[in-house]
C-alpha positions as CSV (number, residue, x, y, z in Angstrom):
1,M,0.0,0.0,0.0
2,T,1.4,3.4,-1.0
3,S,1.6,6.1,1.6
4,L,0.3,9.6,1.0
5,P,3.0,12.0,-0.3
6,L,4.5,13.9,2.6
7,L,6.6,17.0,2.9
8,I,8.3,16.6,6.2
9,C,9.9,19.9,7.3
10,S,12.2,20.4,10.2
11,L,12.7,23.6,12.1
12,G,15.8,24.3,14.1
13,N,18.6,26.8,14.5
14,P,21.4,26.7,11.8
15,G,25.1,26.1,12.4
16,A,27.3,23.8,14.3
17,A,26.8,25.8,17.5
18,Y,23.2,24.7,17.6
19,A,23.5,21.2,16.2
20,N,22.9,19.3,19.4
21,T,20.6,21.7,21.2
22,L,16.9,21.2,21.9
23,H,16.1,24.0,19.4
24,S,17.6,21.7,16.7
25,A,15.6,18.6,17.7
26,G,13.5,18.9,14.5
27,H,16.6,18.8,12.3
28,N,18.0,15.9,14.2
29,V,14.8,13.9,13.9
30,V,14.5,14.5,10.2
31,A,18.1,13.7,9.5
32,A,17.7,10.4,11.4
33,L,14.5,9.7,9.3
34,A,16.5,10.4,6.1
35,T,19.1,7.8,7.2
36,L,16.4,5.3,8.1
37,L,14.8,5.8,4.6
38,Q,18.3,5.7,2.9
39,A,17.2,8.9,1.3
40,G,20.7,10.3,0.4
41,Q,22.4,13.6,1.2
42,F,20.5,16.8,1.9
43,T,21.1,19.3,-0.9
44,K,20.3,23.0,-1.0
45,D,17.4,23.9,-3.3
46,R,16.5,27.5,-4.1
47,S,13.0,26.6,-5.2
48,Y,12.3,25.1,-1.8
49,G,13.0,28.3,0.1
50,N,16.8,27.8,0.1
51,G,16.4,24.9,2.5
52,T,18.1,21.6,2.1
53,L,16.1,18.6,1.0
54,T,16.2,14.9,0.1
55,R,13.6,12.4,-1.0
56,S,12.8,8.9,-0.1
57,Y,13.6,6.4,-2.9
58,N,10.9,4.0,-1.7
59,P,7.9,4.4,-4.1
60,E,5.6,3.3,-1.3
61,M,6.7,6.2,0.9
62,P,6.9,9.2,-1.5
63,W,8.3,11.5,1.2
64,T,10.3,14.7,0.7
65,L,12.4,15.7,3.7
66,W,13.3,19.4,4.1
67,Q,15.4,21.3,6.6
68,S,14.9,25.0,7.2
69,P,18.1,27.1,6.7
70,T,17.0,29.9,9.1
71,F,16.5,30.4,12.8
72,M,13.2,29.0,14.1
73,N,11.5,32.3,14.5
74,E,12.3,33.2,10.9
75,S,11.3,29.8,9.3
76,G,7.8,30.6,8.2
77,K,8.7,32.1,4.8
78,G,10.9,29.1,3.9
79,V,8.3,26.5,4.9
80,N,5.7,28.4,2.8
81,A,8.0,28.5,-0.2
82,A,9.0,24.8,0.2
83,Y,5.3,23.8,0.6
84,R,4.2,25.8,-2.5
85,T,6.9,24.2,-4.7
86,W,6.2,20.7,-3.3
87,A,2.4,21.0,-3.6
88,R,2.8,22.0,-7.3
89,E,5.0,19.1,-7.9
90,N,2.5,16.7,-6.3
91,N,-0.6,18.2,-7.8
92,M,-1.8,19.4,-4.4
93,Q,-1.9,15.8,-3.1
94,G,-0.4,15.0,0.2
95,R,0.3,16.5,3.6
96,L,2.7,18.8,5.3
97,V,4.4,17.6,8.5
98,V,6.4,20.1,10.6
99,V,8.9,18.6,13.1
100,H,10.2,21.0,15.8
101,D,11.0,21.2,19.5
102,E,8.3,22.1,22.0
103,L,10.3,23.5,25.0
104,E,7.1,23.9,27.1
105,K,6.5,20.1,27.0
106,P,8.4,17.5,29.0
107,L,11.5,16.0,27.4
108,G,10.6,13.0,25.3
109,S,6.9,13.8,24.8
110,V,5.4,14.1,21.3
111,T,2.3,16.0,20.2
112,I,0.6,15.4,16.9
113,R,-1.9,18.0,15.7
114,D,-4.0,17.6,12.6
115,K,-5.1,21.1,12.0
116,E,-4.6,23.6,9.2
117,G,-3.6,27.2,9.4
118,L,-2.0,27.2,12.8
119,S,0.4,29.9,13.8
120,A,3.5,29.4,15.9
121,R,1.3,29.9,18.9
122,G,-1.2,27.4,17.7
């Protein structure tokens, strides 16, 4: 059974200084997912908001993995550009998944929200 196309976006702060901080948890999760999917190297793509992306080579999981190139509080424009490009390429089929830290939640907890049009404050 083929999965729905997904654009999985990670938010986090750029640069080596932030690589292993909680604010970069989204990037770390998506990088681990790319490894698990054997998706290949992330490469910069201007049409995807200057973020880096890779794709799953498994036709049953048509997933695009994208990492924001900006600080978390500046990531909205990049996510929007990436989503618009991805949606055109996928004929508006599929879902957007955003992976990020939630510093107000206990470490290790996960929240899944299935809502459209949420802002950073939900």
